[in-house]
C-alpha positions as CSV (number, residue, x, y, z in Angstrom):
1,M,56.4,30.5,23.1
2,L,57.5,33.8,24.9
3,D,58.7,34.6,28.5
4,S,56.0,36.9,29.4
5,E,53.2,33.6,27.9
6,V,54.7,31.4,29.6
7,V,54.4,33.3,33.0
8,V,49.8,34.0,31.9
9,E,50.0,30.0,31.2
10,T,51.6,28.9,33.8
11,G,51.6,31.0,36.8
12,I,55.3,30.4,36.6
13,G,58.6,32.5,35.6
14,K,61.3,30.9,33.1
15,F,63.9,31.4,35.8
16,A,61.7,29.7,38.3
17,Q,60.9,26.9,35.6
18,D,64.7,26.0,34.6
19,T,66.6,26.7,38.2
20,S,63.5,23.6,39.6
21,V,65.1,20.9,40.9
22,R,63.9,17.3,41.7
23,R,64.9,15.1,44.8
24,I,66.0,11.3,44.2
25,D,67.0,10.2,47.9
26,D,67.8,11.8,51.1
27,T,70.7,13.7,49.9
28,T,70.1,14.4,46.7
29,W,68.7,15.9,43.5
30,E,68.6,16.5,40.1
31,G,68.5,19.6,37.5
32,D,68.9,20.7,33.9
33,F,70.9,23.9,33.3
34,S,69.2,25.6,30.1
35,G,71.0,27.3,27.3
36,D,68.6,30.2,27.3
37,W,70.5,30.8,30.9
38,N,73.8,31.0,28.8
39,V,76.6,33.3,28.2
40,G,78.9,32.5,24.8
41,Q,78.3,28.8,25.6
42,V,78.3,28.0,29.8
43,P,75.6,29.2,32.3
44,N,75.2,31.9,33.9
45,G,77.0,31.5,37.1
46,G,74.5,33.4,38.6
47,Y,72.1,31.1,37.7
48,A,73.4,27.9,38.4
49,L,74.1,29.1,42.1
50,A,70.8,30.0,42.2
51,M,69.8,26.5,41.0
52,G,71.8,24.4,43.3
53,A,71.1,26.4,46.3
54,K,67.3,25.1,45.9
55,P,68.4,21.8,47.3
56,L,70.2,23.7,50.2
57,A,66.3,25.6,50.9
58,E,64.1,21.9,50.9
59,I,66.8,19.7,53.4
60,L,66.7,22.7,55.8
61,P,64.6,23.7,58.7
62,H,65.1,27.3,57.0
63,R,64.1,27.8,54.1
64,D,65.6,31.5,53.4
65,P,69.0,31.6,51.5
66,M,70.6,34.3,53.9
67,T,74.9,34.1,52.7
68,V,75.6,31.6,50.1
69,T,79.5,31.6,48.3
70,A,80.0,29.3,45.4
71,Y,82.9,27.9,44.0
72,Y,83.8,27.7,40.4
73,V,85.4,25.0,40.4
74,A,85.3,23.5,36.5
75,R,83.3,25.2,33.4
76,T,79.0,23.7,33.7
77,E,77.3,23.0,30.2
78,P,73.8,23.1,29.6
79,G,72.0,19.7,30.6
80,P,71.5,17.2,33.4
81,V,73.2,18.5,37.0
82,R,73.8,16.3,40.0
83,C,73.7,18.3,42.8
84,E,74.9,15.7,46.1
85,V,73.8,17.8,49.2
86,E,74.8,17.5,53.2
87,V,73.5,19.3,56.3
88,L,76.6,21.2,58.0
89,R,75.2,22.3,60.8
90,V,71.2,22.9,62.3
91,G,70.5,25.6,64.6
92,K,67.9,28.1,66.1
93,G,68.7,30.7,64.1
94,T,70.7,29.3,61.1
95,S,71.4,26.2,59.4
96,T,74.1,26.0,56.8
97,G,74.5,23.1,54.4
98,M,76.3,22.1,51.3
99,V,76.0,21.1,48.0
100,R,78.1,19.2,44.5
101,M,76.9,20.4,41.6
102,I,78.3,17.1,38.9
103,Q,78.6,17.1,35.2
104,H,80.3,13.9,33.8
105,G,81.0,12.9,37.1
106,E,82.6,15.8,38.0
107,T,83.0,18.3,40.6
108,K,81.6,21.6,38.5
109,I,80.4,23.8,41.8
110,Q,80.7,24.0,45.4
111,I,77.8,26.5,47.7
112,I,78.4,25.9,50.7
113,G,75.4,28.3,52.2
114,T,73.3,29.2,55.4
115,Y,69.5,29.8,55.6
116,T,67.2,31.4,58.5
117,D,63.9,32.3,58.4
118,F,63.6,35.9,57.4
119,D,59.8,36.1,58.6
120,Q,61.3,35.2,62.0
121,I,63.8,36.9,62.9
122,S,64.7,40.0,64.3
123,G,66.9,42.5,66.3
124,E,68.3,46.3,65.4
125,N,68.5,47.7,62.5
126,F,71.2,50.2,61.0
127,S,73.3,51.5,57.3
128,N,74.9,53.6,56.2
129,I,75.1,52.4,52.8
130,N,73.9,55.7,50.4
131,I,71.6,55.3,47.1
132,P,74.5,56.7,44.9
133,D,73.0,59.0,42.1
134,M,72.0,57.8,38.9
135,P,69.5,58.7,36.4
136,A,65.7,57.3,36.6
137,F,64.2,53.7,35.0
138,E,63.3,56.2,32.2
139,A,66.6,57.9,31.6
140,C,68.5,55.5,31.4
141,L,68.9,52.7,28.7
142,D,69.2,49.2,27.9
143,T,72.4,47.9,27.6
144,P,73.6,45.7,24.6
145,I,71.8,42.5,24.4
146,R,74.5,40.3,22.0
147,E,73.8,37.4,20.3
148,N,76.0,34.3,22.2
149,N,74.5,36.4,25.9
150,E,70.7,34.7,26.0
151,L,70.8,35.5,30.1
152,R,70.6,39.2,28.6
153,K,67.7,38.6,26.6
154,R,65.8,37.5,29.6
155,L,66.4,40.7,32.1
156,V,65.3,43.6,31.5
157,Q,68.8,45.7,32.3
158,R,69.3,49.2,32.0
159,M,71.8,51.1,32.7
160,S,72.9,55.0,31.8
161,T,73.9,56.4,28.7
162,T,78.1,56.4,30.7
163,N,77.5,53.6,31.1
164,V,76.7,51.9,28.3
165,R,78.6,54.1,26.7
166,A,81.9,52.6,28.6
167,L,80.3,48.9,27.9
168,E,80.6,49.5,24.2
169,E,84.0,52.0,23.7
170,G,85.7,51.3,26.9
171,G,87.6,55.2,28.9
172,D,85.9,54.7,31.7
173,P,88.5,54.2,35.5
174,S,85.9,54.4,37.3
175,A,85.0,50.1,36.5
176,A,81.8,51.1,38.2
177,W,78.0,50.0,36.6
178,V,74.5,52.0,37.9
179,G,71.9,50.8,37.2
180,W,67.8,49.5,37.1
181,T,66.9,45.6,36.8
182,A,64.1,43.0,36.4
183,F,62.7,39.6,34.9
184,A,61.5,40.7,31.2
185,D,58.7,38.2,31.4
186,G,57.8,40.4,35.1
187,S,57.5,37.2,36.4
188,E,58.6,37.5,40.5
189,I,61.7,38.3,42.1
190,D,62.6,35.8,44.9
191,L,65.2,35.3,46.9
192,F,66.5,33.0,44.4
193,A,66.5,35.3,41.4
194,L,68.9,37.7,43.7
195,L,71.8,35.4,43.0
196,M,71.0,35.4,39.6
197,F,70.5,39.0,39.3
198,A,73.6,38.9,41.7
199,D,76.3,38.5,38.4
200,S,74.4,38.7,35.9
201,T,75.6,42.7,34.5
202,P,78.5,42.7,32.2
203,P,81.9,42.5,34.0
204,P,82.3,46.4,35.2
205,I,85.8,45.5,34.2
206,F,83.9,46.2,31.1
207,S,84.4,49.9,32.0
208,V,88.3,50.4,31.3
209,Y,88.6,48.0,28.9
210,G,84.9,47.9,26.6
211,A,83.2,44.7,25.6
212,K,85.6,41.5,25.3
213,G,87.5,39.4,26.2
214,W,85.8,37.0,28.8
215,V,85.6,37.6,32.7
216,P,85.0,33.8,34.1
217,T,83.9,33.5,38.2
218,L,86.1,31.8,40.2
219,D,83.9,32.5,43.3
220,L,80.9,34.5,43.8
221,S,79.8,35.5,47.9
222,V,76.1,36.5,48.1
223,Q,74.9,38.1,51.2
224,L,70.8,38.7,51.3
225,H,69.1,40.7,54.0
226,R,64.9,40.3,52.9
227,R,63.0,39.7,50.5
228,P,62.2,42.0,47.8
229,E,60.3,43.6,47.1
230,P,57.5,43.8,43.7
231,G,59.3,45.6,40.8
232,L,62.8,47.1,39.3
233,L,65.5,46.7,41.1
234,R,68.3,48.8,41.3
235,F,71.8,47.8,41.4
236,M,74.9,49.5,41.6
237,F,78.5,46.8,41.0
238,N,82.5,48.0,40.4
239,S,85.4,46.4,39.7
240,P,88.2,48.1,43.0
241,L,90.2,46.1,42.0
242,M,92.6,43.9,39.6
243,T,96.1,42.6,40.2
244,H,97.7,39.8,36.9
245,G,94.4,39.4,36.2
246,I,92.7,38.8,38.4
247,V,89.5,40.7,39.6
248,A,87.6,42.2,42.9
249,E,83.9,42.7,41.9
250,D,81.6,44.2,44.3
251,G,78.4,44.7,44.3
252,L,74.8,46.8,46.0
253,I,71.4,45.7,44.7
254,W,68.5,47.9,46.1
255,D,64.6,46.6,45.8
256,S,62.2,49.5,45.0
257,T,61.0,50.3,48.0
258,D,65.2,51.5,48.4
259,N,65.6,48.4,50.9
260,V,69.2,47.2,50.1
261,V,68.8,43.6,49.4
262,A,71.6,42.1,48.5
263,L,75.4,42.6,49.4
264,V,77.4,40.7,46.2
265,R,81.7,40.1,46.0
266,Q,83.1,37.9,43.2
267,T,86.7,37.1,42.6
268,A,86.7,36.9,38.3
269,K,89.7,35.9,36.0
270,F,89.8,38.7,33.1
271,R,91.4,36.9,29.8
272,I,91.7,40.0,26.9
273,K,91.5,37.8,23.5
274,N,94.6,38.1,21.4
């Protein structure tokens, strides 16, 4: 069955199904990493983060992830995963908790998240972040779909012609991408989906070197600022610094109404195949 047919038949998108968790006891949830969100043999880090963030939404009195950080301690694999949850603090406007994602008795990912209720918070607004100059969706090109990248097959992902060429060939010192994205099955993008989209593009360091090597994530932090409105997301990701193979990556995601919905920061290691 195609992903789009799953949405029509069940009303639930594949991402929502594949990040679902079930409660085992007061502090334990279980889920199953699907290989359909792999990059190579490993579940995508943003996908794993989204699953791990869901138990916190159930145990905390605040349901909306606001700032979530994952530390990727060891390599994950498709299959069962156990989520052990600890509440760290419950406040009036925010609550904080921690999740250990465990496979084969070993902690694979450690998550700390602070949650809120976006329907209840209020305050002043300010931004000097401008949407970058970027081609319209129709003028962009689909990023390549490689056989070993199951994640990419689940997404609409388009970038500028310059970016797609650099992804294939390298040689662009900007180390930056701009483009558009959504679920290929047309399903809704919620706050948990934004955690996945925060780690869904090819590493922007590939614009310099081309799509070669492996760039495993060491840590990933996502700040969520509001629920996204329906429609395409636009993104900008860049890697302003790499030292001895340790890559810093920054990102911004806008919704269809041109509001910033997520700020992203991650550390990764760039490993070139010999």
